NUKOLKE-210153 format. One record per residue (C-alpha): x, y, z. Coordinates in pm, whole numbers, padded with zeros to 5 digits, always signed. Example, Ala and Ser with C-alpha at 12.3 -4.5 7.8 and 13.67 -1.06 7.14 Angstrom:
+01230-00450+00780+01367-00106+00714
//
This chain:
+01322-01613-00133+01251-01872+00138+01332-02160-00099+01660-01995-00200+01775-01957+00160+01664-02311+00238+01887-02438-00044+02173-02230+00099+02140-02444+00413+01972-02201+00652+01721-02323+00912+01354-02222+00914+01410-01992+01212+01705-01824+01038+01498-01775+00722+01228-01607+00929+01491-01393+01099+01628-01281+00762+01284-01174+00641+01214-00994+00966+01543-00803+00964+01493-00718+00597+01156-00562+00667+01291-00373+00970+01565-00224+00754+01311-00141+00482+01107+00040+00745+01393+00266+00847+01475+00353+00486+01106+00416+00415+01075+00654+00708+01375+00857+00595+01306+00872+00221+00931+00937+00235+00986+01210+00492+01209+01402+00251+01096+01264-00086+00908+01580-00187+01207+01795-00092+01458+01574-00273+01226+01522-00569+01000+01226-00630+01168+01131-00957+01514+01141-00802+01398+00923-00514+01247+00666-00750+01564+00667-00960+01770+00603-00647+01543+00313-00559+01581+00155-00902+01961+00175-00887+01967+00025-00538+01742-00252-00665+01994-00336-00938+02281-00327-00687+02107-00569-00453+02047-00807-00743+02420-00816-00813+02497-00899-00449+02240-01180-00440+02393-01321-00760+02752-01345-00638+02756-01425-00263+02603-01662-00008+02707-01469+00302+02404-01421+00526+02493-01072+00647+02591-00940+00303+02264-01069+00164+02079-00903+00450+02253-00571+00384+02172-00594+00012+01810-00680+00084+01774-00379+00314+01954-00128+00093+01781-00255-00220+01445-00275-00040+01391-00633-00157+01046-00757-00065+01035-01107+00089+00659-01110+00034+00668-01059-00343+00471-00736-00297+00619-00390-00322+00730-00251+00013+00945+00037+00124+00922+00407+00039+00873+00380-00335+00518+00252-00329+00420+00542-00102+00579+00789-00343+00407+00629-00642+00065+00634-00473+00112+00994-00364+00208+01090-00720-00096+00914-00865-00324+01089-00615-00155+01421-00700-00212+01379-01075-00572+01249-01070-00911+01386-00973-01103+01231-00686-01365+01064-00909-01093+00894-01116-00846+00819-00838-00978+00477-00738-00980+00356-01099-00626+00476-01164-00497+00321-00842-00680+00000-00930-00513-00019-01271-00181+00057-01105-00242-00240-00879-00338-00451-01181-00010-00377-01353+00184-00451-01036+00006-00780-00975+00041-00878-01341+00412-00809-01324+00442-01023-01012+00251-01303-01184+00488-01292-01479+00784-01289-01243+00661-01594-01051+00594-01785-01372+00928-01699-01535+01122-01759-01215+00966-02102-01156+01012-02237-01506+01354-02077-01556+01478-02245-01240+01332-02581-01335+01473-02559-01690+01821-02464-01574+01825-02761-01337+01799-02993-01639+02122-02851-01784+02453-03021-01694+02641-02862-01405+02356-02645-01281+02250-02659-00914+01945-02511-00747+02152-02228-00600+02311-02138-00934+01970-02145-01101+01829-01903-00845+02131-01677-00892+02061-01662-01263+01716-01531-01174+01874-01258-00960+02084-01148-01259+01754-01098-01440+01633-00901-01140+01937-00675-01179+01857-00604-01543+01498-00517-01454+01628-00269-01195+01839-00095-01460+01541-00086-01697+01329+00068-01423+01595+00334-01367+01587+00422-01738+01207+00450-01736+01220+00674-01428+01418+00929-01630+01118+00963-01863+00877+01075-01590+00718+01420-01631+00805+01712-01399+00434+01720-01315+00498+01422-01086+00670+01653-00839+00486+01807-00547+00392+02167-00619+00455+02450-00378+00099+02574-00417-00137+02288-00493-00454+02377-00679-00792+02370-00511-00947+02026-00505-01286+02134-00633-01517+02429-00675-01625+02398-00315-01312+02584-00206-01387+02867-00449-01744+02899-00324-01635+02902+00035-01385+03180-00038-01672+03405-00138-01875+03339+00174-01589+03301+00423-01349+03568+00305-01294+03693+00655-01280+03346+00810-01019+03073+00812-00890+02991+00466-00937+02652+00307-00665+02401+00393-00625+02333+00024-00569+02703-00047-00330+02778+00234+00032+02805+00147+00210+02491+00261+00529+02500+00462+00859+02516+00283+00951+02185+00125+01292+02210+00282+01129+02111+00610+01031+01762+00712+00706+01654+00548+00585+01519+00883+00570+01877+01015+00309+01959+00749+00056+01702+00870-00236+01867+01048-00369+01760+01386-00696+01639+01232-00506+01416+00992-00288+01276+01271-00597+01162+01461-00716+00962+01162-00368+00832+01077-00304+00698+01427-00635+00512+01436-00578+00365+01092-00220+00270+01166-00324+00067+01470-00550-00143+01248-00306-00161+00957-00041-00288+01200-00260-00585+01294-00335-00667+00931+00028-00632+00826+00154-00857+01107-00082-01124+00979+00036-01066+00621+00396-01102+00733+00321-01444+00876+00194-01576+00542+00392-01395+00273+00385-01547-00074+00739-01676-00039+00634-01853+00282+00323-01992+00114+00546-02128-00163+00778-02273+00103+00481-02438+00278+00342-02586-00045+00680-02720-00152+00740-02879+00186+00393-03033+00221+00327-03144-00138+00681-03153-00288+00586-02948-00595+00844-02886-00867+00962-02526-00910+00793-02484-01248+00453-02602-01125+00485-02400-00806+00570-02089-01008+00266-02152-01228+00037-02180-00925+00166-01853-00782+00147-01683-01122-00217-01783-01167-00289-01654-00818-00137-01318-00906-00339-01308-01231-00659-01352-01028-00534-01076-00801-00479-00849-01103-00829-00903-01236-00986-00840-00897-00818-00499-00874-01022-00381-01173-01344-00509-01023-01275-00336-00692-01296+00010-00851-01642-00066-00987-01760-00199-00651-01619+00104-00469-01825+00340-00685-02141+00157-00582-02099+00083-00213-01815+00315-00110-01444+00280-00042-01460+00152+00315-01724-00114+00255-01534-00238-00048-01222-00273+00164-01399-00481+00428-01646-00689+00226-01372-00816-00008-01097-00860+00249-01301-01058+00505-01375-01359+00277-01010-01356+00173-00911-01388+00540-01131-01694+00578-00983-01862+00270-00633-01789+00401-00704-01975+00724-00829-02276+00524-00517-02320+00304-00334-02566+00534-00640-02781+00608-00671-02997+00290-00453-03302+00239-00524-03276-00133-00305-03051-00347-00601-02951-00563-00805-02824-00268-00509-02637-00122-00444-02469-00459-00814-02383-00485-00803-02199-00152-00489-02016-00266-00669-01903-00581-00982-01799-00388-00774-01602-00142-00568-01439-00420-00880-01336-00611-00999-01128-00315-00688-01034-00115-00589-00736-00332-00933-00587-00387-00893-00362-00085-00565-00203-00200-00691+00061-00444-00991+00163-00226-00759+00179+00076-00514+00409-00102-00798+00624-00234-00959+00642+00110-00631+00737+00273-00566+01004+00008-00915+01145+00053-00910+01189+00432-00589+01397+00439-00478+01717+00268-00305+01704-00073+00026+01838+00058+00023+01572+00333-00017+01269+00111+00346+01169+00055+00429+01195+00425+00108+01019+00527+00159+00737+00279+00513+00706+00407+00402+00689+00771+00137+00430+00693+00368+00215+00483+00638+00242+00750+00398+00119+01018+00277-00160+00792+00627-00273+00700+00746-00262+01061+00447-00468+01173+00491-00707+00883+00852-00762+00987+00742-00951+01297+00550-01210+01097+00825-01414+00928+01016-01488+01246+00695-01611+01411+00623-01837+01115+00985-01952+01107+00967-02066+01469+00633-02238+01409+00765-02413+01096+01073-02530+01283+00844-02699+01537+00625-02860+01268+00340-02617+01335+00356-02431+01003-00022-02457+00965-00081-02250+01280+00056-01941+01105-00219-01957+00841-00502-02001+01090-00374-01727+01321-00317-01486+01033-00667-01544+00896-00822-01478+01238-00620-01159+01287-00722-01027+00948-01088-01099+01019-01065-00896+01342-00905-00612+01145-01193-00607+00897-01467-00596+01159-01301-00322+01367-01217-00114+01058-01579-00109+00946-01720-00019+01286-01458+00249+01358-01458+00436+01025-01799+00378+00870-01900+00740+00936-01565+00902+00850-01594+01173+00584-01335+01262+00320-01184+01611+00307-01393+01697+00001-01714+01588+00174-01624+01786+00486-01547+02096+00276-01874+02063+00085-02070+02044+00409-01883+02349+00539-01972+02539+00223-02338+02446+00267-02329+02563+00628-02159+02886+00519-02422+02948+00252-02702+02881+00500-02540+03114+00754-02496+03384+00490-02858+03354+00379-02979+03357+00739-02783+03674+00814-02920+03831+00497-03277+03747+00600-03220+03890+00945-03075+04203+00792-03380+04241+00570-03612+04196+00865-03420+04451+01072-03431+04699+00784-03805+04650+00746-03864+04703+01117-03652+05019+01117-03847+05157+00820-04178+05082+00987-04063+05244+01311-03952+05555+01124-04291+05577+00952-04477+05550+01281-04260+05824+01429-04342+06061+01143-04712+05981+01181
//
């Protein structure tokens, strides 16, 4: 994206401004669609997203006007970072969490991340070599080659729309979600006269805003997490993959095909690491997996601009890519586990909205730094900010329990209370019997 706008003649600051405004627009659309996605229907919302994606590809293929391209990028929720942003990822993650059990959720989300990263790797590879090949043909310019890639993007959007039509009705949010586990059933027996389980209570009508369904307990956790996610996302926005490609091309003058190969290999490493993250999460927990994989990645990110050798710079890119995505599946699973099932779509939407809004400030900062020949500062600052995020996240949430764990503990307390009352009742009955016998004597 950054290379395309550079070839259109835009300055570094204007490129950063475009990415920032794109992410701001994506944020607004995310907030609206995720808030009403369950009411409108998840499949319909995803279909709408795919059609808008195709429409934006057409606009990028036929015009060079800055403001038309900006409008298309916002409406089509085009990601300047190469990663999926906007409301549709939140809907997909909520659907996955809705369809899977807790013990399988991390693995499924991990494989979902693998497929996404693999697709991005293929896209980077095909885009790089397609552009370089077209430039060898008579009459082709860099801009026309990039526009050919956007026509391919349009076709993929139409294919995605067709696949969306094949989704099962089970993807939709149910009006009465089933109990998460047997703990709720046990508690019903012991707490019949007490407050019902959150998972068994009838949720509000889906015609209402999904934000109104989020409980106070969930809001407390969401706000704390969002503050940290905002810091991490701002750092991510400063060093998006398109900006990394822009930096590498400017510093080392790499051809498009080789640059696409480097990015593709990085995304392949990212895909593989997603599978490994699920296995690690089962052993050490979701939160520790998030932090212990993300922190080394932050350090490698800060080291990318240091080498004067292309090989060393590429090595740091690969090391960073191999760890940077390992926190995604555990993070989604953790977020799904600390809120109620009927809150997930709205919560995912709120979190992704905060992340996208924070990320939107990054490109314009990097654009200004690049325009003043301080491009490298963005990498160092972003790495430091991400490291702070990791340390604070671990210390703030290390003792946070999931909803299932909290319910299980409540069931245990209920059982203990029931047994204690039964024992007291038996003792009282025994004392009354003894007193009655003494009176007769």
